[in-house]
C-alpha positions in Angstrom: 0.0 0.0 0.0 1.5 3.3 -1.0 1.5 6.6 1.0 -1.3 8.0 -1.1 -3.7 5.2 -0.2 -2.8 5.4 3.5 -3.6 9.1 3.6 -7.0 8.6 1.9 -8.0 6.1 4.6 -7.1 8.4 7.5 -10.0 10.6 8.7 -9.6 14.2 7.7 -9.2 16.1 11.1 -10.9 19.2 9.7 -14.0 17.1 8.8 -14.0 15.4 12.3 -13.8 18.7 14.1 -16.5 20.2 11.8 -18.7 17.2 12.5 -18.3 17.5 16.3 -19.1 21.2 16.1 -22.3 20.7 14.0 -23.4 17.9 16.3 -22.9 20.1 19.4 -24.8 23.0 17.8 -27.7 20.8 16.8 -27.9 19.2 20.3 -27.9 22.6 22.0 -30.5 24.0 19.6 -32.8 21.1 20.3 -32.3 21.5 24.0 -33.2 25.2 23.8 -36.3 24.5 21.7 -37.5 21.8 24.1 -36.9 24.1 27.0 -38.7 27.0 25.3 -41.7 24.7 24.5 -41.9 23.3 28.0 -41.7 26.6 29.9 -44.1 29.5 29.5 -42.5 32.7 28.3 -41.7 35.4 30.9 -42.2 39.1 30.0 -39.1 41.3 30.1 -40.4 43.3 33.1 -40.3 40.3 35.4 -37.1 40.3 37.5 -34.9 37.3 37.2 -35.3 36.4 40.9 -39.2 36.4 40.4 -39.2 34.2 37.3 -40.2 31.0 39.1 -43.0 32.7 40.9 -44.3 34.2 37.6 -44.3 30.8 36.0 -46.1 29.2 38.9 -48.7 32.1 38.8 -49.2 31.5 35.1 -50.1 27.9 35.8 -52.8 29.1 38.3 -54.0 31.6 35.6 -54.3 28.7 33.1 -56.2 26.7 35.6 -58.6 29.6 36.2 -59.2 30.1 32.5 -60.0 26.3 32.2 -62.5 26.7 35.0 -64.1 29.7 33.2 -64.5 27.6 30.0 -66.3 25.0 32.2 -68.5 27.8 33.7 -67.0 27.2 37.2 -66.5 30.8 38.0 -65.9 30.4 41.8 -63.2 27.9 41.1 -61.7 30.3 38.6 -61.6 33.1 41.2 -59.8 30.8 43.6 -57.2 30.0 40.9 -56.7 33.7 40.1 -56.3 34.5 43.8 -53.6 31.8 44.1 -51.8 33.4 41.2 -51.9 36.8 43.0 -50.6 35.1 46.2 -47.6 33.6 44.3 -46.9 36.7 42.2 -48.7 39.8 43.4 -47.9 41.8 40.2 -50.0 39.5 38.0 -52.2 42.1 36.5 -54.3 39.6 34.5 -55.4 37.9 37.7 -56.9 41.0 39.2 -58.6 41.8 35.8 -60.0 38.3 35.5 -61.4 38.4 39.1 -63.0 41.8 38.3 -64.5 40.5 35.1 -66.1 37.6 37.0 -67.6 40.1 39.4 -68.9 42.1 36.4 -70.7 38.9 35.2 -72.4 38.7 38.6 -73.2 42.4 38.3 -71.3 43.0 41.5 -69.8 46.3 40.2 -68.5 47.5 43.6 -66.3 44.3 44.0 -65.3 44.6 40.3 -64.1 48.2 41.0 -62.1 47.0 43.9 -60.2 44.4 41.8 -59.6 46.9 38.9 -58.3 49.4 41.4 -55.9 46.8 42.8 -54.4 46.5 39.3 -53.7 50.2 39.3 -51.5 49.8 42.4 -49.3 47.5 40.3 -49.4 49.6 37.1 -51.1 53.0 37.3 -51.0 53.4 33.5 -52.8 50.2 32.7 -55.4 51.4 30.3 -57.4 48.1 30.4 -58.1 48.6 34.2 -59.4 52.2 33.6 -61.6 50.9 30.7 -63.1 48.2 33.0 -63.6 50.6 35.8 -65.5 52.7 33.3 -67.8 49.8 32.6 -68.3 49.1 36.4 -69.4 52.8 36.8 -71.7 52.3 33.8 -73.3 49.4 35.7 -73.7 51.7 38.7 -75.2 54.4 36.5 -72.5 56.8 37.5 -72.0 58.4 34.1 -69.6 61.1 35.0 -67.2 58.7 36.7 -67.5 56.3 33.7 -66.6 59.1 31.3 -63.6 60.0 33.5 -62.4 56.4 33.5 -62.8 55.9 29.7 -61.0 59.2 29.2 -58.1 58.0 31.3 -58.0 54.7 29.4 -57.8 56.7 26.1 -55.1 59.0 27.6 -52.8 55.9 28.2 -53.8 54.1 25.0 -54.9 56.6 22.4 -56.1 54.0 19.9 -58.3 52.2 22.4 -61.4 51.7 20.2 -63.5 50.0 23.0 -62.8 52.9 25.3 -64.2 55.4 22.7 -67.3 53.2 22.4 -67.7 53.1 26.2 -67.4 56.8 26.5 -69.8 57.3 23.7 -72.4 55.2 25.5 -71.7 57.1 28.8 -72.3 60.5 27.2 -75.5 59.2 25.6 -76.8 57.7 28.9 -75.8 60.8 30.9 -78.0 63.0 28.7 -77.5 65.9 31.0 -80.6 68.1 30.7 -78.6 71.3 30.4 -75.9 69.8 28.1 -78.1 67.3 26.2 -76.9 68.6 22.8 -73.3 68.7 23.9 -73.5 65.1 25.3 -75.2 63.9 22.1 -72.4 65.5 19.9 -69.7 64.1 22.2 -71.3 60.7 21.9 -71.4 60.9 18.1 -67.7 62.1 18.0 -66.5 59.1 20.1 -68.7 56.7 18.1 -67.2 57.9 14.8 -63.6 57.8 16.3 -64.2 54.2 17.4 -65.4 53.2 13.8 -62.3 54.9 12.3 -60.1 52.8 14.6 -62.1 49.7 13.8 -61.5 50.2 10.1 -57.8 50.8 10.5 -57.4 47.7 12.6 -58.9 45.4 9.9 
């Protein structure tokens, strides 16, 4: 056997190294993908040291949503309260509890839950929007208008808040300002329709 044949039978070191690198990259990528699929995503605002609490709270949130789908609202409230206990900054849990109270037409309790969200994030437009609807249920039109206006301040393209404020103006129908309220109601309704078209 001559030298040329011997060299052709020896493994090429560059190819061996390349093969090892590719295998390692593929294995680490698969591990990352498996981990990503197994663990819920954590928003950027959650501190690293609170990550585990957030993930556990998310599991309680999922359990609560499943209970809602089964029309077991009391069980859902318990799950959302567990989420809050584990991770008190879980805004969705307060909102979900408030929404359940809205279903029961317990507007005062709903307001309490939505107000608790604002202690976590005082610029959370969704909480102001929902407070507006609670005040609508209580027939407190001025307060409802104020809440919808604040929601719009923090989220200028909040179509539903314009719709809510439009209704509040219409229901208020202030005797002295009836024409003004009617015009404001139409303005908000038209703004909501513009936003609806732009979102399609």
